[in-house]
C-alpha positions in Angstrom: -86.4 -28.1 79.1 -87.9 -31.2 80.6 -84.8 -31.6 82.8 -85.1 -28.1 84.1 -88.7 -28.5 85.5 -87.9 -30.9 88.3 -84.9 -28.8 89.3 -87.1 -25.7 89.4 -89.7 -27.5 91.5 -87.1 -28.7 94.0 -85.6 -25.3 94.3 -89.0 -23.7 94.9 -89.9 -26.2 97.6 -86.5 -25.8 99.3 -86.8 -22.0 99.2 -90.3 -22.1 100.7 -89.1 -24.4 103.5 -86.3 -22.1 104.4 -88.8 -19.2 104.6 -91.2 -21.2 106.8 -88.4 -22.2 109.1 -87.0 -18.7 109.4 -90.3 -16.9 109.9 -92.4 -19.8 111.3 -95.3 -18.5 109.1 -96.7 -20.9 106.6 -98.7 -18.3 104.7 -95.5 -16.2 103.9 -93.6 -19.3 102.7 -96.5 -20.4 100.5 -96.8 -17.0 98.9 -93.1 -16.8 98.2 -93.2 -20.3 96.5 -96.2 -19.3 94.5 -94.4 -16.1 93.3 -91.4 -18.1 92.1 -93.6 -20.5 90.3 -95.5 -17.6 88.5 -92.2 -16.0 87.5 -90.8 -19.2 86.0 -94.1 -19.8 84.1 -94.0 -16.4 82.6 -90.4 -16.8 81.5 -91.1 -20.1 79.9 -94.1 -18.7 78.1 -92.0 -15.7 76.9 -89.3 -17.8 75.5 -91.8 -19.9 73.6 -93.5 -16.8 72.2 -90.2 -15.0 71.3 -87.5 -17.5 70.6 -83.9 -16.3 71.2 -82.3 -14.8 68.0 -78.8 -16.1 67.4 -76.1 -13.6 66.4 -75.8 -12.6 62.8 -72.4 -14.2 62.7 -73.9 -17.5 63.7 -77.0 -17.6 61.5 -75.9 -15.8 58.2 -75.5 -18.7 55.7 -72.8 -18.8 53.0 -74.8 -18.4 49.7 -71.8 -19.0 47.4 -72.3 -22.7 47.3 -76.1 -22.4 46.8 -75.7 -19.9 44.0 -73.1 -22.1 42.2 -75.4 -25.1 42.4 -78.3 -23.0 41.2 -76.4 -21.8 38.2 -75.5 -25.3 37.3 -79.1 -26.3 37.0 -81.6 -25.5 34.3 -84.0 -23.8 36.8 -84.3 -20.2 37.8 -83.9 -20.1 41.6 -84.4 -17.4 44.2 -84.4 -17.4 48.1 -86.3 -14.9 50.2 -86.3 -14.5 54.0 -89.3 -14.0 56.4 -89.1 -10.2 55.9 -89.7 -10.6 52.2 -86.1 -9.7 51.1 -84.3 -11.4 48.2 -81.1 -12.9 49.7 -79.9 -15.1 46.8 -80.8 -15.7 43.1 -79.3 -17.6 40.1 -78.1 -15.9 36.9 -80.9 -17.6 35.0 -83.4 -15.9 37.3 -81.9 -12.5 36.4 -82.1 -13.4 32.7 -85.8 -14.3 32.9 -86.6 -11.5 35.3 -84.3 -8.5 34.6 -83.4 -6.4 37.6 -83.8 -9.4 40.1 -87.3 -8.5 41.5 -88.3 -10.2 44.7 -90.9 -13.0 44.5 -93.8 -13.0 44.4 -93.6 -9.5 43.1 -92.6 -10.5 39.6 -93.6 -8.8 36.3 -96.4 -11.3 35.4 -99.9 -11.2 34.2 -102.4 -10.5 37.1 -103.7 -14.0 37.2 -100.2 -15.5 37.2 -99.0 -13.0 39.8 -101.9 -13.9 42.1 -101.3 -17.7 41.6 -97.6 -17.2 42.6 -98.5 -15.1 45.7 -100.9 -17.9 46.8 -98.1 -20.4 46.4 -95.9 -18.3 48.6 -98.5 -18.1 51.4 -99.1 -21.8 51.2 -95.4 -22.4 51.6 -95.2 -20.3 54.8 -98.3 -22.1 56.1 -97.8 -25.7 54.9 -94.1 -25.8 54.0 -94.8 -26.1 50.2 -96.7 -24.3 47.4 -97.0 -24.6 43.6 -98.0 -22.4 40.7 -98.5 -24.1 37.4 -98.2 -22.7 33.9 -97.3 -19.1 34.6 -96.0 -17.1 31.6 -93.2 -14.7 31.1 -93.3 -13.5 27.6 -93.0 -16.6 25.3 -91.7 -18.7 28.1 -94.0 -20.8 30.2 -92.9 -22.2 33.5 -93.9 -24.0 36.7 -93.0 -22.5 40.1 -92.3 -24.6 43.2 -92.0 -22.8 46.6 -90.6 -24.6 49.6 -90.0 -23.3 53.2 -86.5 -24.1 54.2 -83.6 -23.1 56.6 -82.6 -24.3 60.1 -85.4 -22.2 61.5 -87.7 -22.6 58.5 -87.4 -18.9 58.0 -86.6 -18.9 54.2 -88.6 -19.6 51.1 -86.9 -21.3 48.1 -88.5 -20.4 44.8 -87.8 -22.7 41.8 -89.0 -21.8 38.3 -88.8 -24.7 35.8 -89.4 -24.0 32.0 -92.1 -26.1 30.4 -90.6 -27.7 27.3 -92.9 -27.6 24.4 -92.6 -30.1 21.6 -91.3 -28.3 18.4 -90.7 -30.0 15.1 -88.6 -26.9 14.1 -86.1 -27.6 16.9 -86.1 -31.3 16.1 -85.1 -30.6 12.5 -82.6 -28.0 13.6 -80.8 -30.7 15.7 -81.0 -33.2 12.9 -79.3 -30.9 10.3 -76.5 -29.8 12.7 -75.8 -33.3 14.1 -74.3 -36.5 12.7 -77.6 -37.2 10.8 -77.0 -34.0 8.8 -73.5 -35.1 7.8 -74.8 -38.5 6.7 -77.4 -36.8 4.5 -74.5 -34.7 3.0 -72.5 -37.8 2.2 -75.5 -39.2 0.4 -75.6 -36.0 -1.8 -78.7 -34.6 -0.1 -78.6 -30.8 0.6 -81.0 -29.6 3.3 -81.7 -26.2 4.9 -84.1 -25.0 7.5 -85.7 -21.6 6.8 -88.0 -19.5 8.9 -91.3 -17.9 8.0 -89.4 -14.8 6.8 -87.4 -16.9 4.3 -84.0 -16.7 6.1 -81.8 -19.6 6.8 -81.9 -21.0 10.3 -79.7 -24.1 9.8 -78.1 -26.1 7.0 -76.2 -29.4 6.5 -72.6 -29.4 5.2 -73.6 -30.4 1.6 -75.8 -27.2 1.3 -73.1 -25.0 2.8 -70.5 -26.4 0.4 -72.6 -25.8 -2.7 -74.1 -22.5 -1.6 -71.1 -20.8 -0.1 -68.1 -22.9 -1.2 -67.1 -24.1 2.3 -68.6 -26.4 4.9 -67.9 -24.1 7.8 -69.7 -21.1 6.3 -72.0 -19.2 8.6 -75.3 -18.6 6.7 -77.7 -18.3 9.7 -79.9 -15.2 9.1 -79.1 -14.9 5.4 -81.7 -14.8 2.7 -82.2 -18.3 1.3 -83.3 -17.2 -2.1 -80.1 -15.1 -2.6 -78.1 -18.4 -2.9 -80.2 -19.7 -5.8 -81.0 -18.7 -9.4 -83.6 -19.8 -11.8 -83.1 -19.9 -15.6 -85.6 -19.2 -18.3 -86.8 -22.8 -18.2 -87.7 -22.6 -14.5 -84.7 -24.8 -13.4 -83.0 -24.1 -10.1 -79.2 -23.7 -9.7 -76.9 -22.4 -7.1 -76.0 -18.8 -7.8 -72.3 -19.2 -7.3 -71.8 -22.1 -9.6 -71.2 -22.0 -13.4 -74.1 -22.0 -15.8 -75.1 -25.1 -17.8 -74.6 -27.4 -14.8 -77.0 -30.0 -13.4 -80.1 -28.2 -12.0 -81.5 -28.9 -8.5 -84.7 -30.7 -7.6 -86.2 -28.8 -4.7 -88.5 -30.5 -2.1 -90.3 -28.3 0.4 -91.5 -29.7 3.7 -93.8 -27.3 5.7 -93.2 -27.5 9.4 -96.8 -26.3 10.2 -99.5 -28.7 9.0 -101.6 -27.3 6.3 -99.5 -24.1 5.9 -98.0 -23.2 2.6 -95.9 -20.4 4.2 -93.9 -20.3 7.4 -91.0 -22.4 8.7 -90.0 -25.0 6.1 -87.4 -27.7 5.5 -85.9 -27.5 2.1 -84.3 -30.6 0.6 -82.4 -30.4 -2.6 -80.8 -33.1 -4.8 -79.2 -33.0 -8.3 -81.8 -33.4 -11.0 -79.7 -35.2 -13.6 -82.7 -35.7 -15.9 -82.6 -32.0 -16.7 -78.8 -31.6 -16.9 -76.8 -29.7 -19.4 -76.6 -31.3 -22.8 -80.1 -32.7 -22.6 -79.1 -36.3 -23.1 -79.3 -37.4 -19.5 -75.6 -38.4 -19.5 -74.5 -38.1 -15.9 -70.8 -38.4 -16.7 -70.9 -35.2 -18.7 -72.7 -33.4 -15.8 -70.1 -34.5 -13.3 -67.3 -33.4 -15.7 -68.9 -30.0 -16.1 -69.2 -29.7 -12.3 -65.6 -30.5 -11.9 -64.5 -28.1 -14.7 -66.5 -25.3 -13.1 -64.5 -25.6 -9.9 -61.0 -25.5 -11.5 -59.2 -22.2 -11.7 -58.1 -22.8 -15.4 -60.0 -21.5 -18.4 -61.8 -24.5 -19.7 -64.7 -25.0 -22.2 -66.3 -27.9 -24.1 -67.7 -28.0 -27.6 -69.8 -30.5 -29.5 -69.0 -32.1 -32.9 -70.6 -29.2 -34.8 -68.4 -26.7 -32.9 -71.1 -25.3 -30.6 -70.0 -24.4 -27.1 -71.7 -26.6 -24.5 -70.0 -25.3 -21.4 -67.7 -22.3 -20.5 -66.3 -21.8 -16.9 -65.6 -18.5 -15.4 -61.9 -18.6 -15.8 -62.3 -19.2 -19.5 -64.7 -16.3 -19.8 -62.3 -14.0 -17.9 -59.4 -15.0 -20.2 -61.5 -14.4 -23.3 -62.7 -11.0 -22.0 -66.4 -12.1 -21.9 -69.0 -10.2 -19.9 -70.5 -12.2 -17.0 -73.8 -12.7 -18.8 -72.3 -13.2 -22.3 -72.9 -16.7 -23.8 -70.9 -17.2 -27.0 -72.4 -19.9 -29.3 -69.1 -20.9 -31.0 -65.4 -20.7 -30.1 -65.0 -18.4 -33.1 -67.2 -15.8 -31.5 -64.4 -15.0 -29.0 -61.6 -14.4 -31.5 -61.0 -11.7 -34.1 -62.6 -12.1 -37.5 -59.4 -13.1 -39.2 -59.0 -16.1 -36.8 -62.6 -17.4 -36.8 -62.2 -19.8 -39.8 -59.0 -21.2 -38.4 -60.6 -21.9 -35.0 -63.7 -23.5 -36.6 -61.6 -25.8 -38.7 -59.5 -26.8 -35.7 -62.5 -27.6 -33.6 -64.0 -29.9 -36.3 -60.7 -31.6 -36.8 -60.2 -32.4 -33.2 -63.9 -33.5 -32.8 -64.0 -35.9 -35.8 -60.5 -37.1 -36.1 -58.3 -39.3 -33.9 -58.1 -38.3 -30.2 -55.3 -35.8 -30.1 -54.4 -32.3 -28.6 -52.6 -29.2 -29.8 -52.2 -25.4 -29.5 -53.4 -22.6 -31.7 -52.2 -19.0 -31.6 -55.2 -16.7 -31.8 -56.1 -13.2 -30.9 -59.1 -12.5 -28.6 -61.8 -10.2 -29.7 -61.5 -8.3 -26.4 -57.6 -8.0 -26.7 -56.7 -8.1 -30.4 -53.2 -6.8 -29.9 -51.9 -9.7 -27.8 -51.9 -13.2 -29.3 -52.7 -16.1 -26.9 -52.5 -19.9 -27.0 -55.8 -21.7 -27.4 -55.3 -25.4 -26.5 -57.6 -28.1 -27.9 -58.0 -31.8 -27.1 -60.4 -34.3 -28.5 -62.5 -36.2 -25.9 -64.7 -39.3 -26.3 -67.4 -40.9 -24.2 -68.9 -37.7 -22.8 -72.1 -37.6 -24.9 -72.3 -34.5 -27.1 -68.9 -33.1 -25.8 -66.2 -33.8 -28.3 -63.6 -31.0 -27.8 -62.1 -29.7 -24.7 -60.7 -26.1 -25.0 -58.3 -24.4 -22.7 -57.4 -20.8 -22.5 -54.9 -19.3 -20.0 -56.1 -16.3 -18.1 -53.1 -14.1 -18.9 -54.5 -10.9 -17.5 -51.7 -10.6 -14.8 -49.1 -11.7 -17.3 -50.3 -9.1 -19.8 -50.2 -6.4 -17.0 -46.6 -7.3 -16.2 -45.7 -7.3 -19.9 -47.2 -3.8 -20.2 -45.3 -2.6 -17.1 -42.0 -4.0 -18.5 -42.7 -2.4 -21.9 -43.5 0.9 -20.2 -40.3 0.7 -18.1 -38.2 -0.1 -21.1 -39.8 2.7 -23.1 -39.2 5.2 -20.2 -35.6 4.0 -19.9 -35.0 4.4 -23.7 -36.6 7.8 -23.6 -34.4 8.7 -20.6 -31.3 7.7 -22.4 -32.4 9.6 -25.5 -33.2 12.7 -23.4 -29.8 12.4 -21.6 -27.9 12.2 -24.9 -29.8 15.1 -26.4 -29.2 17.2 -23.3 -25.5 16.3 -23.4 -25.1 17.4 -27.0 -27.2 20.4 -26.5 -25.1 21.4 -23.5 -22.0 21.4 -25.7 -23.8 23.8 -28.1 -25.0 26.0 -25.3 -21.5 26.0 -23.8 -20.1 27.4 -27.1 -22.9 30.0 -27.4 -22.6 31.2 -23.8 -18.8 31.3 -24.0 -18.8 33.3 -27.2 -21.3 35.7 -25.7 -19.1 36.2 -22.7 -16.1 36.8 -24.9 -18.0 39.4 -26.9 -19.2 41.1 -23.8 -15.6 41.6 -22.8 -15.3 43.9 -25.9 -18.6 45.7 -25.4 -19.8 47.9 -22.6 -23.3 48.8 -21.6 -24.8 51.3 -23.9 -23.1 49.8 -26.9 -25.4 49.0 -29.9 -24.5 45.3 -29.7 -24.4 44.9 -26.0 -28.2 44.4 -25.5 -28.3 41.9 -28.4 -25.5 39.8 -26.9 -27.2 39.9 -23.5 -30.4 38.7 -25.1 -28.6 35.8 -26.8 -27.0 34.9 -23.5 -30.3 35.1 -21.6 -32.1 32.9 -24.1 -29.2 30.5 -23.9 -29.6 30.3 -20.2 -33.3 29.5 -20.6 -32.3 26.7 -23.0 -29.9 25.5 -20.4 -32.9 25.2 -18.0 -34.7 23.1 -20.5 -31.7 20.7 -20.7 -31.7 20.5 -16.9 -35.3 19.3 -17.1 -34.3 16.7 -19.6 -31.5 15.6 -17.4 -33.8 15.6 -14.4 -36.2 13.3 -16.3 -33.4 11.0 -17.3 -32.0 11.2 -13.7 -28.7 12.4 -14.9 -28.6 15.9 -13.5 -26.2 17.1 -10.9 -27.7 17.2 -7.4 -26.3 18.8 -4.3 -28.0 16.8 -1.6 -28.2 18.1 2.0 -29.8 16.8 5.2 -33.0 18.8 5.6 -36.5 18.9 6.9 -39.4 19.0 4.4 -41.4 21.7 6.4 -38.4 24.0 6.0 -38.4 23.6 2.2 -42.2 24.2 2.1 -41.8 27.3 4.2 -39.1 28.7 1.9 -41.3 28.3 -1.2 -44.6 29.3 0.3 -44.4 33.0 -0.5 -43.5 32.2 -4.1 -46.5 29.8 -4.3 -48.9 32.4 -3.1 -47.9 34.7 -6.0 -48.0 31.8 -8.5 -51.4 30.4 -7.5 -53.3 33.7 -7.8 -56.2 35.1 -5.9 -58.7 32.4 -6.8 -56.7 29.5 -5.4 -56.1 29.2 -1.7 -53.0 27.5 -0.3 -53.3 25.4 2.8 -50.2 23.9 4.5 -50.1 21.4 7.4 -47.2 19.5 8.9 -47.2 16.3 10.9 -45.2 15.5 14.0 -42.0 13.6 14.5 -40.9 14.0 10.9 -37.6 12.3 10.0 -34.9 14.2 8.1 -34.3 13.4 4.4 -31.3 13.8 2.2 -32.1 15.7 -1.0 -31.2 18.8 -3.1 -33.3 21.7 -1.5 -33.3 23.6 -4.8 -34.6 20.6 -6.7 -37.3 19.9 -4.1 -38.5 23.4 -4.4 -38.8 22.9 -8.1 -40.8 19.7 -7.4 -43.3 21.6 -5.1 -43.6 24.5 -7.5 -44.3 22.2 -10.5 -47.0 20.2 -8.6 -48.7 23.3 -7.3 -48.7 25.0 -10.7 -50.3 21.9 -12.2 -52.9 21.9 -9.4 -53.7 25.6 -10.2 -54.2 24.8 -13.9 -56.6 22.0 -12.9 -58.8 24.5 -11.1 -59.8 27.1 -13.7 -62.6 28.4 -11.4 -60.5 28.4 -8.3 -60.1 26.0 -5.4 -57.7 24.9 -2.7 -54.2 23.5 -3.0 -53.2 21.5 0.1 -49.6 20.7 1.0 -49.1 18.1 3.8 -46.1 16.6 5.3 -46.3 13.5 7.6 -44.4 10.6 8.8 -44.9 7.0 7.5 -43.5 4.3 9.6 -42.3 0.9 8.3 -45.3 -0.9 9.8 -47.7 1.4 7.9 -45.8 0.7 4.7 -46.1 -3.0 5.3 -49.9 -2.6 5.7 -50.1 -0.7 2.4 -48.8 -3.8 0.6 -47.5 -1.6 -2.2 -45.4 -3.7 -4.7 -43.2 -0.7 -5.6 -42.6 1.0 -2.2 -40.1 -1.0 -0.1 -40.7 -1.4 3.6 -39.0 1.3 5.6 -39.5 4.7 7.3 -40.4 7.6 5.1 -41.3 11.3 5.3 -44.2 12.0 2.9 -45.1 15.1 1.0 -48.7 15.3 -0.4 -49.9 18.0 -2.8 -53.6 17.7 -3.5 -56.2 19.9 -5.1 -60.0 20.2 -5.4 -59.9 20.4 -9.2 -61.4 18.3 -12.0 -59.4 15.2 -11.4 -57.4 13.1 -13.9 -59.2 10.5 -16.1 -57.9 6.9 -15.6 -56.7 6.6 -19.1 -54.5 9.7 -18.7 -53.3 8.9 -15.1 -51.0 6.2 -16.4 -49.3 8.6 -18.8 -48.8 11.7 -16.8 -45.1 11.0 -15.9 -44.1 10.4 -19.6 -42.0 13.1 -21.1 -43.6 15.5 -23.6 -47.1 14.2 -22.6 -49.4 17.1 -21.8 -53.1 17.8 -21.9 -52.6 21.6 -22.1 -53.2 23.6 -25.2 -50.5 24.0 -27.8 -47.9 26.5 -26.6 -49.0 26.3 -22.9 -46.9 23.4 -21.8 -43.8 21.4 -22.7 -44.9 18.1 -21.1 -41.8 18.0 -19.0 -43.2 19.3 -15.7 -44.3 16.0 -14.2 -41.5 14.0 -15.9 -39.0 16.4 -14.3 -40.7 15.9 -10.9 -40.5 12.1 -11.4 -36.8 12.3 -12.3 -35.9 14.5 -9.3 -37.8 12.2 -6.9 -36.3 9.0 -8.3 -32.8 10.5 -8.4 -33.2 11.5 -4.7 -34.1 7.9 -3.8 -37.8 8.5 -3.3 -41.1 7.4 -4.8 -44.0 9.3 -6.2 -47.6 8.2 -6.7 -50.6 9.9 -8.3 -54.1 9.4 -7.0 -57.2 10.9 -8.6 -61.0 10.6 -8.8 -62.9 12.5 -11.5 -64.6 15.5 -10.1 -62.9 15.3 -6.7 -59.4 16.5 -7.5 -56.0 14.8 -7.6 -53.2 14.1 -5.2 -49.5 13.5 -5.7 -47.7 11.7 -2.8 -43.9 11.7 -2.5 -42.2 9.3 -0.2 -38.6 10.2 0.7 -36.6 7.7 2.9 -35.7 9.0 6.3 -32.0 9.7 6.6 -30.7 7.1 9.1 -27.1 8.2 9.4 -26.1 10.4 12.4 -27.4 13.9 11.6 -24.4 16.3 11.2 -24.6 19.9 12.1 -27.0 21.9 10.0 -25.6 22.3 6.5 -26.1 25.7 4.9 -25.9 26.2 1.2 -22.6 27.5 0.4 -22.4 30.8 -1.3 -19.7 30.8 -3.9 -16.7 32.9 -3.0 -17.0 35.1 -6.1 -13.5 36.3 -6.9 -13.1 39.3 -9.0 -9.5 38.2 -9.7 -9.5 35.1 -12.0 -6.1 35.6 -13.6 -3.6 32.8 -13.4 -0.4 31.4 -14.7 0.7 28.1 -15.9 0.0 25.7 -18.8 -3.4 24.2 -19.2 -4.2 21.2 -21.5 -7.8 21.3 -22.8 -9.0 17.9 -24.1 -12.4 18.2 -25.9 -13.7 16.5 -29.0 -16.2 19.3 -29.8 -14.3 22.0 -31.8 -16.6 24.8 -30.7 -16.3 24.0 -27.0 -12.5 23.5 -27.3 -12.2 26.9 -29.1 -14.2 28.7 -26.4 -12.2 27.1 -23.6 -8.9 28.0 -25.3 -9.8 31.6 -25.8 -11.3 32.0 -22.3 -8.3 30.6 -20.6 -5.8 32.5 -22.8 -7.5 35.8 -21.8 -7.0 34.9 -18.2 -3.2 34.6 -18.6 -2.8 30.9 -19.0 -0.8 29.1 -21.7 -3.3 26.7 -23.4 -2.6 23.5 -25.2 -5.5 21.6 -26.9 -6.2 18.0 -27.9 -9.2 16.6 -29.8 -9.3 13.2 -28.0 -7.5 11.2 -25.3 -4.9 9.7 -27.6 -3.9 13.1 -28.8 -3.6 14.3 -25.2 -1.2 11.5 -24.3 0.9 12.5 -27.3 1.1 16.1 -26.0 2.1 14.9 -22.6 4.7 12.6 -24.1 6.3 15.5 -26.0 7.9 16.7 -22.8 5.8 19.9 -22.4 5.2 20.7 -18.7 1.5 20.7 -17.9 0.1 22.3 -14.8 -3.6 21.5 -15.2 -5.7 19.2 -17.4 -9.3 20.1 -18.3 -10.9 17.2 -20.1 -14.3 16.2 -21.4 -15.6 12.8 -20.1 -17.3 11.3 -23.2 -15.0 11.3 -26.2 -14.5 8.9 -29.2 -11.6 6.4 -29.3 -10.5 7.1 -25.7 -12.7 8.7 -23.1 -11.6 11.0 -20.4 -11.4 8.6 -17.4 -9.3 6.1 -19.4 -6.9 8.8 -20.5 -6.5 10.3 -17.0 -5.9 6.8 -15.6 -2.9 6.4 -17.9 -1.7 10.0 -17.2 -1.7 9.3 -13.5 0.9 6.6 -14.0 3.5 9.2 -15.1 2.0 12.4 -13.6 0.4 11.3 -10.3 0.0 14.8 -9.0 -1.4 16.5 -12.1 -4.7 18.2 -11.2 -7.6 17.3 -13.4 -11.0 19.0 -14.0 -13.6 16.9 -15.8 -16.3 18.8 -17.7 -19.5 17.1 -18.9 -23.2 17.6 -19.6 -24.0 14.5 -17.5 -24.6 14.4 -13.8 -21.6 14.3 -11.5 -23.2 11.6 -9.4 -23.6 9.3 -12.4 -20.0 10.0 -13.5 -18.4 9.4 -10.1 -20.0 6.0 -10.0 -18.2 5.0 -13.2 -15.0 7.0 -12.6 -12.6 5.3 -10.2 -10.3 8.2 -9.8 -9.3 10.3 -6.8 -8.7 14.0 -6.6 -10.6 15.1 -9.7 -12.8 18.1 -9.9 -16.0 18.5 -11.9 -17.4 21.3 -14.0 -20.9 20.8 -15.4 -21.9 22.1 -18.8 -22.9 24.6 -19.9 -20.6 26.9 -18.1 -19.6 30.6 -18.6 -16.1 32.0 -19.2 -16.0 33.2 -15.6 -16.9 29.7 -14.2 -14.3 28.0 -16.4 -11.6 30.5 -15.2 -12.6 30.1 -11.6 -12.5 26.3 -11.9 -9.0 26.4 -13.3 -7.7 28.8 -10.6 -9.2 26.7 -7.7 -7.9 23.4 -9.2 -4.4 24.9 -9.4 -4.8 26.1 -5.8 -5.7 22.6 -4.7 -9.4 23.3 -4.1 -12.4 21.8 -5.7 -14.3 24.3 -7.9 -17.7 25.5 -7.0 -20.0 24.7 -9.9 
């Protein structure tokens, strides 16, 4: 600006001279020069009054760096422009003043707000202003306001917290720093608690004793919940065993003269009041060590009194948590008390030795356990160390094995009974069929024969239940969908459940196909629903659900019995009375029933269990008293390529069952052999018979031409498969029909023979004749 003034003066003089020379009038030239000078002066004054505003692009600062620097400091920072707008603020400013209000209009007390506004005015006027000790809630701070910017057109507001000396914070830092770890190594346990009695901080020694691990998070927890006080006023940690060394507690109030409020708690082992009462620290440390071990351990004195029992010993002995036996004999049955007392005295007073003693616990008198004893010396009153293994898991496994063995034995018995009973029923049904051939409807004996046959068929159903339980029945598995089976049986269920019981059915999505016998699955559903109905005498709801269970879900279930895989589940639940826990473990046992005499055979659920297991599935029962029961069946998803839909074959019932040829019947039961002989003879066959396999080989060796062999499977001396294996060596194309009361699937696993047909017992005369005719024709008979 200083360089422009001479130039302006020269230009004015030159212009005035030119005007004077051109007009030759001095007054005109002087007026023109004066006018130029006035215009220049006004322009200079205007530029000083209203300085030129630079473009926004040139003056807009980049606040990114300023904001980053502000966040890195411990101050709350804000920047305002001359128009009073907030143009930048740190995150800490937003935390202290939510919503980012514009200074000085902050939510403060009136006096503090006025002090802050005065500091802002002073900054615009003098370049700097201060506000001391303003409060925002519990936070006190100083505010420094500075005018800044290239044109001094911004105010920088800096809020600095006033740090107040706090003994609470000092102790907090001590406990959580290296000093707290050094205190822990010295055996000093320390915790800082607030006025409400909750833990604020603790050193590693306290965390280890109170929670069992040094990295435990106890902040905010009730301090008193980690301690217990005995009847003598001694303090112990709640999680540790009884009869340990008590704690000496020192309380340091953090507010002078205040008995309540924030407090530092210091704790050390008070060995003068330790267990045993003799001040022997070695015994105290041994007890502390034994309390941490997972083995059942106890100590007794020379008189046989128990000094110490850890938790594992109490669990193994079946003691209640608060139970304190005085002598080892108190935990065993009465018959073993004298033996235990003598052994304790012998190990306490005699030479230092160890040994085992078989005893029976008072809580579990049926299972003997080994009580180990060892004499100890140098531990004050302690003279005998006792050890007892916690065999709860082992006992559970033993019971499971015993239960499985019992179920297997009962299954074998049931299968054998059903096999023998099927032979009897075969004879009864066969003779009924033979007699019906000689009687016509309206005959005096016709109705009686029909009644005998009807009752025999009912008895055959009972044997099928026995075989289902023993998993030895004949199944005809198909690839099917569970919702289809539920739909087929729903109408029957509505009639069976009655008017007071409502049936609800729901199906899940994406259900996998299963491979099972549809007829047997229907029986399973009917049995479960009938049981549910009987559990709701006053009515209720039976719910049937089907849903998919993926392998990942099975893995999450962590079921020891159910293998990981994809399943389709069927759940049948009710709203009845529920099943008591002591009965729940027995419901699948055969002949077990809670129904009144004459109202149940006890084979319903055992049959369900057998069908499910034979189908490759799993069944589980869940119940809560008063809230009903649920039975869940898991059937594995059929993974093979699904063939075309398989329909149940309807037997091609032929009215013509006559045939020709020679049939050899091999059966060790005389009554069955006689029925088969008469039935086949009536159909036009020549029948030869044999009582066992050896006899049948003799018949074949005689040179008689045999067209068909019908043989029992289980026979004395030589069974059917062994006999047929020898026959195939000389007669490789001889058709064979095996008849048996056992399941075809079980027999085919043990029979390594091709091209053999199967006829399950009991069978009728017509079924036997049809089996013979189809075997001779080269087709497998329809059972």
